[in-house]
C-alpha positions as CSV (number, residue, x, y, z in Angstrom):
1,M,0.0,0.1,0.1
2,A,3.0,2.2,0.5
3,R,6.1,3.2,-1.6
4,W,9.2,1.8,0.1
5,V,11.5,4.6,0.5
6,P,14.0,3.2,3.3
7,S,15.6,5.5,5.7
8,P,18.9,4.4,7.7
9,N,17.6,6.3,10.5
10,H,16.7,3.5,12.6
11,N,18.1,0.8,15.1
12,A,16.8,-2.3,16.9
13,R,15.0,-2.4,20.0
14,E,17.7,-1.8,22.8
15,P,16.7,-3.5,26.2
16,I,18.1,-1.8,29.3
17,L,16.7,-4.2,32.1
18,I,16.7,-7.9,32.9
19,V,13.8,-9.4,34.8
20,I,14.1,-12.6,36.6
21,H,10.9,-14.6,36.8
22,A,10.1,-18.0,38.7
23,T,7.5,-20.3,36.5
24,T,5.9,-21.6,39.8
25,Q,5.1,-24.9,37.7
26,D,5.8,-28.3,37.9
27,S,8.3,-29.1,34.9
28,V,10.2,-27.4,32.5
29,E,8.1,-29.1,29.7
30,Q,5.0,-27.6,31.5
31,S,6.6,-24.1,31.5
32,L,7.7,-24.6,27.7
33,H,4.1,-25.2,26.9
34,T,2.6,-22.1,29.0
35,L,5.3,-19.8,27.3
36,R,4.1,-20.8,23.9
37,T,0.7,-20.6,24.6
38,R,-1.0,-18.8,27.6
39,N,-1.8,-18.6,31.3
40,S,-4.7,-17.5,33.1
41,G,-4.1,-13.9,32.0
42,G,-3.6,-14.5,28.4
43,P,-0.7,-15.2,26.0
44,V,2.6,-15.2,27.7
45,S,6.2,-15.8,26.7
46,S,9.9,-14.9,27.7
47,H,13.3,-14.7,26.0
48,Y,14.8,-17.3,27.9
49,L,13.9,-20.4,29.9
50,I,16.3,-22.2,32.3
51,G,15.7,-25.5,33.6
52,R,16.4,-27.1,36.9
53,D,19.4,-29.1,35.2
54,G,20.7,-25.8,33.7
55,A,19.4,-26.5,30.2
56,L,18.8,-23.0,28.3
57,Y,15.9,-22.6,25.8
58,Q,15.4,-19.4,23.9
59,L,11.7,-18.8,23.0
60,V,11.8,-15.0,21.6
61,A,14.6,-13.1,19.7
62,E,16.0,-10.7,21.8
63,D,15.1,-7.7,19.4
64,R,11.4,-8.5,19.8
65,R,9.1,-7.7,22.8
66,A,8.5,-10.8,24.8
67,W,5.1,-10.9,27.0
68,H,6.8,-11.4,30.4
69,A,6.5,-8.4,32.6
70,G,2.7,-7.3,32.5
71,P,1.5,-4.3,34.1
72,G,3.9,-2.3,36.4
73,N,7.1,-0.3,36.3
74,W,10.8,0.2,37.3
75,G,12.0,3.5,37.9
76,T,10.9,5.5,34.9
77,I,10.2,2.5,32.8
78,S,6.5,2.2,32.4
79,D,6.5,-0.4,29.4
80,V,8.7,-3.0,31.0
81,N,8.2,-5.5,28.3
82,S,9.5,-3.1,25.6
83,A,12.6,-2.2,27.6
84,S,14.0,-5.7,29.1
85,I,14.9,-9.1,28.5
86,G,12.7,-11.8,30.6
87,I,14.3,-14.9,32.0
88,E,12.3,-17.5,33.4
89,L,13.7,-20.0,35.8
90,D,11.8,-23.5,36.0
91,N,10.9,-23.6,39.7
92,N,7.8,-24.6,41.6
93,G,8.1,-21.7,44.2
94,I,8.9,-23.8,47.1
95,E,12.0,-25.6,46.5
96,P,15.7,-24.0,46.3
97,F,16.9,-23.2,42.9
98,S,19.7,-25.7,41.7
99,S,23.2,-24.7,41.6
100,E,23.3,-26.1,37.8
101,Q,20.4,-23.4,36.9
102,I,22.1,-20.7,38.9
103,D,25.4,-21.3,37.2
104,K,23.8,-21.0,33.8
105,L,21.8,-17.9,34.8
106,L,25.1,-16.3,35.6
107,V,26.7,-17.2,32.4
108,L,23.8,-16.0,30.5
109,L,23.8,-12.6,32.2
110,E,27.3,-12.0,31.7
111,D,26.6,-12.7,28.0
112,L,23.6,-10.5,28.0
113,C,25.1,-7.5,29.9
114,K,28.3,-7.6,27.5
115,R,26.8,-8.1,24.3
116,L,23.6,-5.8,24.8
117,D,25.5,-3.2,27.0
118,I,22.8,-3.7,29.8
119,P,24.0,-2.3,33.0
120,R,25.1,-5.1,35.2
121,Y,22.9,-3.6,38.2
122,Q,19.8,-3.5,36.2
123,V,18.9,-7.1,37.0
124,I,15.6,-7.1,38.9
125,A,12.9,-9.5,40.1
126,H,9.5,-9.6,38.5
127,A,8.2,-8.8,42.0
128,D,10.3,-5.6,42.0
129,M,8.5,-4.2,39.1
130,A,5.0,-5.4,40.0
131,P,4.9,-5.7,43.5
132,S,1.2,-5.6,43.9
133,R,0.7,-8.8,41.6
134,K,3.9,-10.8,41.7
135,T,6.2,-12.1,44.5
136,D,8.6,-14.1,42.1
137,P,11.4,-15.4,42.1
138,G,10.7,-15.5,45.7
139,P,12.7,-15.6,48.8
140,L,14.7,-18.7,47.9
141,F,16.3,-16.9,44.9
142,P,20.1,-16.3,45.8
143,W,20.6,-12.7,44.9
144,A,23.7,-12.7,47.1
145,R,25.2,-15.0,44.8
146,L,24.3,-12.9,41.8
147,A,25.7,-9.9,43.6
148,Q,29.0,-11.7,44.0
149,A,29.2,-12.1,40.5
150,G,28.6,-8.5,40.0
151,F,24.6,-8.6,39.0
152,G,22.0,-6.7,40.7
153,R,22.1,-4.1,43.6
154,W,23.4,-5.4,47.1
155,P,23.9,-3.6,50.3
156,V,27.8,-3.2,51.1
157,T,28.7,-4.3,54.7
158,P,29.1,-3.5,57.4
159,L,25.6,-1.8,57.6
160,T,25.2,1.3,59.8
161,D,22.2,3.1,61.0
162,P,21.0,5.9,58.9
163,P,20.8,9.4,59.9
164,A,17.3,10.9,61.3
165,S,16.7,12.7,58.1
166,F,16.8,9.4,56.2
167,D,13.8,9.1,54.2
168,P,12.9,5.3,53.3
169,R,10.2,6.2,50.5
170,S,12.8,8.4,48.8
171,A,15.2,5.5,48.9
172,L,12.7,2.9,47.6
173,L,11.9,5.3,44.8
174,I,15.7,5.8,43.9
175,L,16.1,1.8,43.7
176,G,13.4,1.9,41.1
177,Y,10.2,0.8,43.2
178,S,6.8,2.2,42.6
179,M,5.0,4.0,45.4
180,D,1.6,3.2,44.1
181,D,1.4,0.4,46.6
182,Y,3.8,1.4,49.5
183,P,3.2,-1.8,51.3
184,A,3.7,-4.0,48.4
185,A,6.8,-2.2,47.7
186,I,8.0,-2.9,51.1
187,R,7.1,-6.6,50.8
188,A,8.9,-6.9,47.5
189,F,12.1,-5.1,48.6
190,R,12.1,-7.7,51.6
191,I,11.7,-10.8,49.5
192,H,14.6,-9.3,47.3
193,F,17.1,-7.9,49.9
194,R,16.3,-10.1,53.0
195,A,15.1,-13.1,51.7
196,I,11.8,-13.2,53.6
197,D,8.0,-12.7,52.6
198,D,6.8,-10.3,55.3
199,A,3.9,-8.1,54.3
200,S,4.0,-5.9,57.5
201,T,4.0,-2.3,56.7
202,E,6.4,-1.2,59.5
203,L,10.0,-1.0,58.5
204,T,12.5,-2.3,61.0
205,M,15.8,-1.0,61.6
206,D,17.3,-3.8,59.6
207,D,14.9,-2.6,56.7
208,L,16.4,0.9,57.0
209,R,20.1,-0.1,57.4
210,I,19.9,-1.9,54.1
211,L,18.1,0.8,52.5
212,Y,20.8,3.2,53.7
213,A,23.5,0.9,52.4
214,L,22.0,0.5,49.0
215,V,21.2,4.5,48.3
216,G,22.2,6.5,51.5
217,N,25.7,7.6,50.1
218,D,24.6,7.8,46.7
219,P,21.5,9.8,45.6
220,T,21.3,8.3,42.1
221,G,21.2,4.6,43.5
222,S,23.8,3.6,41.1
């Protein structure tokens, strides 16, 4: 219907974020089926799926928009699907992640961050960007191990008490959490950084020390 007059002024989709999920299903075969069809919310997909044995599957090309994140945001990113790579981990939600699976994840993260120039700290949980809806990959996910390899954010120890002027809401915002549902943001923060699923809304001193270690001396959170 149109005359093709090509312009050189374009480029491929450039992801700037990696979102880690847990499938909460019973097998990699079940997850592969779901990611190629639909779940209760409609058609879903991800760029990669890693099995419990470390087997790596690619379902969507990296320059395409996989349907893995759903509604939510991270910092100023409001369409997370368009700005991210989605990685699903075959896990039923109640068992630890296998060492083979995490080993392969670290190899994949190294490759993606290097090849696609994604900042290494821009590796987050599904729960981080959708705290009102999601809790995966859950409190059993080894974020500390990822941090040792240089991925994601992690507090530098020893932890110290924040000053009286420290504002935890601003700290959560700096990290990227939405304040649309503050209690959900606190819960997602605890799942990620304390490995506990605690829905209480009162921030403890442990919470505050970790938040301060993450952003207290760096207003950009980087």
